[in-house]
MARVEXRO-634484 format. One record per residue: x, z, y of N, C-alpha, C in turn; residue in one letter. Coordinates in steps of 0.02 Angstrom, whole numbers, padded with zeros to 5 digits, always signed. Example, Ala and Ser with C-alpha at 12.3 -4.5 7.8 and 13.67 -1.06 7.14 Angstrom:
MARVEXRO-634484
+00660+00390-00284+00615+00390-00225+00660+00390-00165A +00642+00354-00112+00684+00357-00053+00645+00394+00002S 
***
This chain:
MARVEXRO-634484
+01902-12383-02799+01899-12374-02872+01875-12303-02889M +01855-12294-02950+01828-12230-02973+01884-12184-02994T +01869-12119-03007+01920-12073-03030+01954-12095-03094P +01922-12137-03133+01952-12159-03197+01967-12234-03195R +01970-12262-03136+01990-12331-03129+01936-12382-03140G +01873-12362-03142+01819-12409-03154+01787-12429-03088R +01761-12489-03086+01724-12511-03028+01655-12478-03028A +01627-12465-02970+01561-12434-02967+01509-12476-03005P +01464-12442-03040+01412-12477-03076+01353-12493-03032G +01307-12534-03058+01248-12553-03020+01188-12513-03042G +01130-12547-03041+01068-12513-03057+01066-12490-03130L +01100-12527-03174+01101-12507-03244+01134-12440-03253G +01191-12429-03219+01226-12365-03224+01184-12310-03193A +01150-12326-03137+01107-12276-03105+01050-12257-03151L +01022-12306-03186+00968-12292-03233+00992-12248-03290A +01053-12262-03316+01079-12221-03370+01093-12149-03348R +01108-12140-03284+01120-12073-03258+01056-12032-03250A +00999-12064-03257+00935-12030-03249+00910-11998-03314S +00951-12002-03368+00929-11979-03434+00867-12018-03456H +00873-12084-03464+00814-12126-03475+00774-12110-03538P +00807-12087-03591+00771-12070-03652+00720-12015-03641G +00742-11955-03622+00694-11901-03608+00644-11918-03554P +00667-11954-03502+00622-11974-03448+00564-12017-03475T +00581-12065-03517+00530-12109-03545+00483-12071-03592L +00511-12026-03632+00470-11989-03680+00420-11944-03643V +00444-11907-03593+00399-11861-03557+00346-11900-03518V +00366-11955-03487+00318-11995-03449+00265-12026-03495T +00287-12051-03553+00239-12079-03601+00192-12026-03628T +00219-11967-03642+00177-11912-03666+00125-11893-03614T +00146-11887-03552+00099-11869-03498+00045-11923-03490A +00065-11986-03496+00016-12040-03491-00035-12036-03547T -00011-12023-03608-00056-12016-03666-00103-11956-03656A -00077-11902-03629-00119-11843-03617-00172-11859-03564L -00153-11898-03514-00201-11917-03462-00257-11959-03491G -00240-12006-03535-00291-12047-03568-00336-12003-03612L -00304-11956-03649-00342-11912-03693-00390-11867-03654A -00369-11850-03592-00411-11806-03551-00469-11845-03519A -00471-11910-03529-00526-11951-03503-00518-11972-03430G -00456-11973-03406-00446-11994-03337-00458-12069-03330L -00484-12091-03273-00490-12163-03261-00421-12196-03256P -00419-12260-03268-00355-12295-03270-00314-12286-03207T -00347-12290-03149-00310-12282-03086-00276-12215-03080S -00310-12163-03105-00281-12095-03101-00226-12087-03153R -00233-12119-03211-00180-12117-03261-00116-12148-03233V -00123-12203-03196-00065-12236-03166-00030-12190-03116V -00070-12155-03075-00040-12108-03027-00006-12051-03064V -00038-12026-03117-00008-11973-03157+00059-11995-03186L +00060-12055-03215+00122-12080-03243+00176-12087-03190A +00158-12112-03131+00206-12120-03077+00233-12053-03053A +00189-12004-03048+00211-11937-03026+00259-11906-03076A +00242-11910-03140+00286-11882-03191+00352-11920-03194V +00349-11986-03189+00411-12025-03189+00457-12005-03132L +00429-11998-03072+00469-11979-03014+00500-11910-03025A +00461-11864-03050+00487-11797-03063+00543-11797-03114G +00534-11834-03168+00585-11837-03220+00649-11871-03196Q +00641-11924-03157+00700-11957-03129+00740-11909-03085L +00704-11870-03045+00739-11823-03001+00778-11772-03042S +00748-11748-03096+00782-11698-03138+00843-11729-03172I +00836-11790-03197+00891-11823-03231+00950-11836-03185G +00938-11864-03126+00993-11877-03079+01025-11812-03055W +00984-11762-03042+01012-11697-03020+01056-11667-03075A +01035-11675-03137+01073-11647-03193+01144-11676-03194N +01149-11742-03190+01215-11773-03193+01256-11760-03131D +01223-11753-03073+01259-11738-03012+01288-11667-03014A +01249-11620-03038+01272-11551-03043+01331-11545-03090V +01328-11580-03146+01378-11572-03199+01436-11622-03195D +01440-11660-03140+01490-11714-03137+01561-11689-03150A +01582-11636-03116+01651-11612-03124+01663-11585-03195E +01615-11547-03221+01624-11520-03289+01624-11575-03341R +01581-11625-03331+01580-11681-03379+01645-11722-03375D +01672-11729-03315+01735-11765-03308+01792-11728-03343R +01793-11661-03335+01845-11622-03368+01839-11625-03444A +01778-11632-03468+01767-11636-03540+01776-11706-03567A +01788-11755-03523+01798-11824-03544+01735-11858-03569G +01678-11841-03540+01614-11870-03562+01610-11943-03540R +01619-11990-03587+01617-12061-03572+01546-12088-03564A +01496-12047-03582+01427-12069-03580+01391-12049-03515D +01429-12023-03467+01400-11999-03405+01423-12042-03346K +01380-12085-03320+01400-12131-03266+01423-12095-03202P +01398-12035-03189+01419-12000-03129+01489-11970-03138V +01501-11941-03196+01566-11908-03207+01623-11958-03211S +01610-12019-03236+01665-12067-03241+01668-12114-03180D +01626-12102-03131+01631-12138-03068+01592-12202-03062G +01557-12222-03115+01516-12283-03108+01459-12273-03059R +01436-12210-03052+01387-12192-03001+01417-12137-02959V +01422-12148-02894+01449-12098-02850+01405-12035-02851D +01437-11977-02850+01400-11915-02854+01351-11907-02796R +01373-11926-02736+01329-11921-02678+01269-11968-02686A +01281-12026-02717+01226-12073-02728+01175-12043-02778R +01200-12010-02830+01156-11979-02878+01113-11925-02845A +01145-11885-02802+01106-11834-02766+01054-11866-02721W +01072-11920-02687+01024-11953-02643+00963-11977-02681S +00975-12008-02739+00919-12034-02779+00878-11976-02808W +00911-11921-02826+00875-11864-02851+00827-11836-02799A +00851-11830-02738+00808-11804-02684+00753-11853-02665W +00769-11918-02666+00718-11968-02651+00662-11967-02704L +00683-11961-02767+00633-11959-02821+00590-11896-02815A +00622-11840-02799+00584-11778-02790+00536-11784-02732L +00559-11814-02677+00516-11825-02619+00456-11868-02638L +00467-11920-02678+00412-11963-02699+00364-11927-02745A +00390-11880-02784+00347-11844-02832+00295-11800-02796A +00311-11778-02735+00265-11732-02701+00198-11765-02683V +00197-11821-02645+00132-11852-02630+00098-11881-02692P +00138-11907-02739+00108-11934-02800+00073-11879-02839L +00104-11820-02843+00073-11764-02879+00010-11740-02844S +00014-11732-02778-00043-11707-02740-00101-11757-02739L -00086-11821-02750-00139-11871-02755-00184-11860-02815A -00161-11819-02862-00201-11802-02921-00248-11744-02907L -00246-11718-02846-00284-11658-02829-00235-11600-02822G -00252-11551-02780-00203-11499-02766-00188-11457-02827W -00237-11446-02871-00224-11405-02930-00174-11439-02977R -00188-11502-02993-00143-11539-03036-00076-11550-03002A -00078-11563-02936-00016-11575-02899+00030-11515-02900G +00003-11456-02884+00044-11395-02883+00070-11380-02953V +00027-11391-03004+00049-11378-03073+00106-11424-03093T +00100-11488-03075+00155-11534-03093+00219-11517-03056H +00213-11501-02992+00273-11483-02954+00305-11419-02980L +00264-11373-03006+00291-11313-03038+00330-11332-03101A +00305-11381-03138+00340-11404-03198+00406-11438-03179A +00405-11477-03126+00467-11509-03102+00517-11456-03079V +00492-11404-03046+00536-11349-03024+00571-11317-03083A +00537-11313-03140+00569-11287-03200+00629-11330-03221G +00621-11396-03217+00676-11440-03234+00734-11433-03186G +00720-11426-03122+00774-11416-03073+00808-11349-03083W +00770-11297-03100+00800-11232-03113+00849-11236-03171A +00830-11274-03221+00875-11285-03278+00939-11318-03255Y +00932-11371-03216+00991-11408-03192+01038-11364-03150D +01008-11323-03108+01047-11286-03058+01079-11222-03084L +01070-11207-03148+01106-11149-03174+01078-11117-03236G +01012-11122-03247+00983-11088-03305+01010-11117-03370V +01030-11181-03370+01055-11214-03430+01117-11180-03457K +01153-11143-03415+01215-11111-03436+01205-11039-03457R +01143-11018-03467+01128-10950-03485+01089-10947-03551T +01080-10886-03576+01041-10877-03637+00967-10891-03627G +00946-10901-03564+00877-10916-03548+00864-10991-03541W +00909-11031-03566+00906-11103-03555+00842-11136-03582S +00811-11105-03632+00749-11133-03660+00688-11119-03617A +00692-11069-03573+00634-11049-03534+00605-11105-03491L +00647-11143-03454+00618-11198-03414+00583-11250-03457P +00607-11262-03518+00574-11310-03562+00505-11284-03584F +00503-11219-03602+00438-11190-03621+00390-11193-03563A +00414-11177-03503+00372-11177-03443+00346-11247-03428W +00392-11296-03424+00373-11363-03401+00331-11400-03453S +00351-11396-03517+00312-11430-03569+00244-11396-03578F +00242-11330-03571+00178-11295-03576+00129-11315-03522G +00155-11332-03463+00112-11352-03407+00089-11424-03411L +00122-11465-03451+00106-11537-03452+00033-11552-03470L +00005-11520-03522-00066-11534-03535-00111-11514-03477P -00092-11462-03440-00132-11440-03383-00132-11491-03327A -00076-11526-03318-00074-11577-03266-00127-11630-03280V -00135-11648-03344-00185-11698-03363-00256-11673-03353A -00272-11614-03378-00341-11590-03375-00360-11569-03304T -00312-11546-03264-00327-11528-03195-00334-11589-03150L -00316-11648-03176-00323-11711-03138-00392-11741-03145S -00435-11711-03186-00503-11736-03194-00543-11728-03129R -00597-11765-03124-00642-11757-03067-00671-11687-03064S -00678-11656-03123-00697-11586-03128-00639-11549-03161M -00591-11526-03121-00529-11496-03149-00544-11438-03195P -00507-11435-03250-00515-11380-03298-00447-11365-03328A -00434-11301-03340-00373-11281-03374-00378-11301-03448W -00325-11324-03479-00328-11344-03549-00337-11283-03594P -00358-11293-03656-00364-11237-03703-00296-11205-03716P -00297-11142-03734-00234-11105-03742-00188-11136-03793W -00218-11165-03846-00177-11193-03899-00137-11254-03876W -00163-11291-03827-00126-11348-03800-00066-11324-03760A -00075-11272-03721-00019-11244-03681+00034-11214-03727V +00012-11175-03778+00060-11145-03824+00099-11198-03863L +00063-11248-03888+00097-11301-03926+00146-11339-03882A +00127-11352-03820+00173-11386-03774+00235-11345-03762G +00227-11279-03753+00285-11236-03741+00332-11234-03801A +00303-11228-03861+00344-11228-03922+00380-11294-03931L +00345-11349-03917+00375-11415-03922+00434-11422-03873L +00426-11395-03813+00479-11398-03763+00542-11362-03786G +00533-11302-03814+00592-11265-03838+00625-11301-03895V +00585-11328-03942+00614-11366-03998+00652-11427-03973A +00624-11462-03922+00658-11520-03895+00725-11500-03863A +00726-11444-03828+00788-11420-03798+00841-11407-03851H +00822-11372-03904+00870-11355-03956+00896-11418-03991L +00850-11464-04007+00870-11524-04043+00913-11570-03999A +00895-11576-03936+00931-11620-03891+01004-11598-03881N +01015-11532-03886+01082-11506-03874+01128-11514-03935A +01099-11525-03994+01139-11523-04055+01200-11570-04055L +01193-11634-04037+01251-11678-04042+01306-11664-03991P +01291-11625-03939+01339-11615-03885+01361-11543-03877D +01354-11502-03928+01370-11431-03921+01443-11420-03900L +01488-11455-03933+01559-11444-03917+01577-11470-03847E +01551-11529-03830+01564-11556-03763+01535-11510-03709D +01476-11484-03723+01445-11438-03674+01487-11375-03666D +01510-11348-03721+01551-11288-03716+01614-11302-03675R +01644-11360-03687+01704-11377-03649+01689-11385-03575A +01627-11403-03559+01607-11412-03490+01581-11347-03459A +01583-11293-03496+01560-11229-03470+01486-11217-03475G +01451-11259-03513+01379-11251-03523+01367-11215-03589V +01346-11152-03585+01335-11112-03646+01265-11083-03642I +01217-11124-03662+01147-11103-03662+01126-11074-03729G +01061-11068-03739+01036-11038-03801+01059-11076-03863L +01057-11144-03866+01079-11178-03927+01152-11163-03944P +01194-11157-03893+01265-11145-03904+01277-11074-03930H +01236-11028-03906+01242-10959-03929+01217-10951-04000R +01166-10990-04018+01140-10987-04086+01188-11021-04135L +01221-11074-04113+01262-11114-04158+01220-11172-04186G +01254-11224-04209+01220-11284-04231+01168-11273-04285G +01186-11237-04337+01140-11229-04394+01079-11189-04374R +01088-11134-04341+01030-11092-04323+00987-11127-04270R +01018-11166-04226+00979-11204-04177+00936-11256-04212A +00964-11289-04263+00924-11337-04302+00867-11303-04338R +00881-11246-04368+00830-11210-04404+00772-11188-04358Q +00790-11162-04301+00739-11139-04254+00699-11197-04227L +00732-11253-04212+00696-11312-04187+00645-11335-04239A +00666-11340-04302+00620-11361-04354+00562-11313-04363G +00577-11248-04362+00524-11198-04370+00473-11202-04313L +00498-11209-04251+00453-11212-04194+00408-11274-04197L +00434-11330-04221+00393-11390-04227+00338-11381-04279L +00355-11351-04334+00305-11339-04386+00252-11290-04361V +00273-11238-04326+00224-11190-04298+00180-11224-04246V +00211-11266-04204+00173-11302-04153+00121-11348-04185S +00141-11385-04237+00094-11429-04272+00039-11388-04305A +00056-11330-04332+00006-11288-04365-00045-11261-04315S -00021-11241-04256-00066-11217-04204-00116-11272-04185V -00091-11333-04177-00134-11389-04157-00182-11409-04213L -00164-11397-04275-00208-11415-04331-00262-11362-04343A -00246-11299-04329-00291-11244-04348-00331-11217-04289V -00300-11212-04230-00332-11176-04175-00392-11210-04143A -00393-11277-04134-00452-11308-04104-00515-11295-04144P -00573-11295-04110-00636-11282-04146-00648-11333-04202P -00680-11310-04254-00695-11355-04310-00650-11343-04369G -00668-11367-04427-00628-11357-04488-00564-11398-04486P -00515-11376-04524-00453-11413-04531-00467-11478-04569L -00451-11535-04539-00464-11598-04572-00401-11626-04604D -00408-11681-04640-00352-11710-04676-00297-11733-04628A -00317-11758-04570-00268-11781-04521-00223-11723-04499F -00254-11667-04482-00215-11609-04460-00170-11583-04514G -00197-11576-04574-00157-11551-04630-00099-11598-04646A -00114-11663-04644-00061-11712-04658-00007-11711-04605G -00027-11702-04542+00022-11701-04487+00068-11641-04494A +00040-11583-04512+00081-11524-04523+00131-11536-04580V +00107-11567-04633+00150-11580-04691+00206-11628-04672A +00189-11681-04635+00240-11730-04615+00292-11697-04569V +00270-11657-04521+00318-11625-04476+00363-11577-04515S +00335-11542-04565+00375-11496-04605+00427-11534-04646A +00407-11590-04675+00454-11631-04715+00510-11657-04671V +00492-11685-04614+00543-11713-04569+00592-11659-04546L +00564-11601-04525+00608-11547-04503+00651-11522-04561A +00622-11518-04621+00660-11495-04679+00716-11542-04697G +00703-11607-04696+00756-11655-04711+00810-11651-04657V +00790-11642-04596+00838-11634-04542+00885-11576-04553G +00860-11523-04583+00901-11465-04598+00946-11476-04660L +00923-11521-04704+00958-11530-04768+01016-11580-04764A +01018-11621-04711+01071-11672-04708+01138-11637-04701V +01193-11669-04724+01259-11638-04719+01275-11619-04647P +01309-11563-04640+01326-11538-04574+01380-11580-04542R +01367-11604-04483+01415-11642-04443+01399-11626-04371D +01446-11595-04337+01432-11570-04269+01408-11625-04223A +01430-11687-04235+01412-11741-04190+01359-11789-04217R +01335-11775-04277+01285-11819-04307+01219-11816-04268S +01190-11874-04256+01126-11877-04221+01068-11884-04270R +01082-11885-04335+01028-11890-04384+00980-11830-04381L +01006-11768-04380+00960-11711-04374+00916-11716-04312P +00946-11737-04256+00907-11744-04195+00854-11797-04203F +00871-11854-04235+00823-11908-04245+00764-11885-04287A +00778-11846-04340+00725-11822-04384+00681-11771-04348L +00713-11727-04311+00674-11678-04273+00633-11714-04219V +00661-11767-04190+00624-11805-04140+00562-11837-04171A +00567-11862-04232+00509-11890-04266+00456-11836-04280L +00480-11776-04299+00433-11721-04308+00399-11703-04243A +00438-11706-04188+00409-11692-04122+00356-11744-04104A +00368-11807-04124+00319-11859-04111+00253-11844-04146L +00258-11818-04207+00197-11799-04244+00159-11745-04205V +00196-11697-04177+00165-11644-04138+00131-11672-04076V +00165-11720-04043+00135-11750-03984+00070-11786-04001V +00070-11822-04057+00009-11857-04079-00047-11807-04091V -00030-11751-04123-00080-11699-04135-00106-11670-04069L -00060-11659-04022-00080-11631-03957-00126-11678-03920L -00110-11742-03919-00152-11792-03886-00220-11796-03920V -00220-11797-03987-00283-11801-04023-00326-11738-04011A -00293-11680-04010-00330-11618-03998-00359-11615-03929G -00321-11637-03879-00346-11636-03810-00404-11686-03802L -00397-11743-03836-00451-11793-03833-00515-11765-03864H -00508-11733-03922-00566-11705-03956-00597-11648-03915A -00554-11608-03882-00578-11552-03842-00620-11577-03783Q -00604-11638-03759-00640-11664-03702-00703-11701-03721G -00716-11714-03786-00773-11752-03806-00841-11721-03787Q -00848-11654-03791-00912-11625-03772-00932-11641-03701P -00881-11652-03657-00896-11670-03588-00931-11737-03584L -00919-11780-03635-00949-11847-03636-01009-11850-03682A -01027-11792-03709-01086-11789-03752-01071-11792-03825G -01006-11795-03844-00988-11797-03915-00973-11728-03940G -00946-11725-04001-00927-11661-04029-00867-11671-04074S -00834-11616-04088-00774-11620-04132-00794-11616-04204R 
***
């Protein structure tokens, strides 16, 4: 039996321990970036598999590292801490996923492979201790900033992405970190995790997340070559409205509504990033922005 009297869970519990929401979002974003970069379908599939393996490894390692702290805090949403997934099993799957990520990443070419593995290393650094420091946002800025590069370096003619794609990705990563922590600030503190969002406090973390998303959308609308079009201006406006409403909702430490609104604003930023990367690659195919 488990530490809390539960029978061990199966594949469903193991999947929940992988942080399936963020894993799916990052993998889908990477896939969209690969398509926007003009990669052939076969290479997009490899890219998606590499990113999925890396994200799974980060998710399982996260819950394995925090199992004791989550158990002490009474986290009922953590399959490893409540015993549905054995901690050793979570570690085994984390290492297996990381091992799979290496050849999958390198199959994209050594430049893209090394870049992706560097992004995965950022996630592991967060899991292994950075999350409990004031530098907790740094791995998110690093890993999200590198994501567009993984796509463009996977081309048959590898190229580093434009600076605005890297900057927007980094800002998006920090905003995602701040927003994702909002509903669990108190539980995290009880578990000994005191990163940047916890030091800022709920309201300031929400404000900074919203501001970073609006700045990220603005960078993507203004920085690429060509005049600001209606799509870019509208996307900035939508992200600002969503972030603003997220700040205006009544304060509730455990409410997920601010996170949901910020997540929608982040989706707008992702769409802008994908569109910008696609447009940036058009001259390679003879088009123009």
